[in-house]
N, C-alpha and C positions, 0 to 999 in steps of 0.2 A: 430411489424408487425400486420396489420389488414386485415382480410379477410371478405368480405361481399358477401353473396349469396342471390339472389332473385329467389324464386321459385314460379312459377305460376301453380296452380293446383286447382282443385275443392275440396270441403270438402270430397267427396267420394274417390278421388284419395289420399288425405292425409291420410285418415283412412286406406286405403289399404296399403299404404307405411309403416305406423307405425304398422300395424298388428292389428288395433283396429276393433272390430266387428261392423257390420252395425246394428244399433238399430232401424232403421225406422220401420220394421215390428212389433217389440215389442211396439214401441211408438204408432203405429196406433191401435194395439189391446188394449192397456191400455186406449187410448182416447175413444174408443168405449165403454169400460166398464165404464169409468167415466161418459160418456154421459148417458148410461143406468141407472146408479145409480142416477144421477141428475134428470132424468125424473121420476123415481120412487119416489124420494123425493118431487117432485112437487105435486104429488097426496096427500101428507101429508099436503100441504099448504092450503087445503080446510078449510075455516073458521070453519065449523061445526066440522070437525075432530080435528082441533087445540084446540077448546074449550073442547072437550071430553078428550083430552090428558092433557091439562093444568089445568083444573078446580079442580080435586081432590087434586093435589099437592098444588095448590094455596090456596084452602080452608083450608087444613090441616096446612099450614104455617101460615095463618091468625089466626086460632084457637090457635096455639102455641104462637103467638105473643100476643093475648088477655090474655092467661093464664100467660104469663111472666109479663105483665103490671099489671095484677090483683094481682099477688104474690108480686110484687114490691110495689104496693100501700098498700097492707095489711101489709107488713113488715114496711113500713114507718109510718103507723097508730098505730102500737103496740110499745109503749115505752119500753117494757121489753126486746125486741130483739135488739141487737146491732151488 
C-alpha cells in the first residue's frame, strides 16, 4: 500500500506545524552585527594602516631568513662540521 500526501504551506506554516522556532529576528540581528564588523574591518584596509601592521612582522621574518641562510652557508664552508 502506498500513501502520498501533498501539503501546500509556507515555510513559516511548516515551522509552526513542526514546533520549530522562528529564527528570522535572530538572523537579522546577526546580519547587522556581521555588517558592523565588516565595516570596522574596512577601516583596517587603509594602505598606511596595513603597512604599519605588516612591516614589523615582515622585517623580523626577513631578518630570521637572512640569519638562517648565513648559518647554513657558514656550516657549508666549515669542513670540520658534519
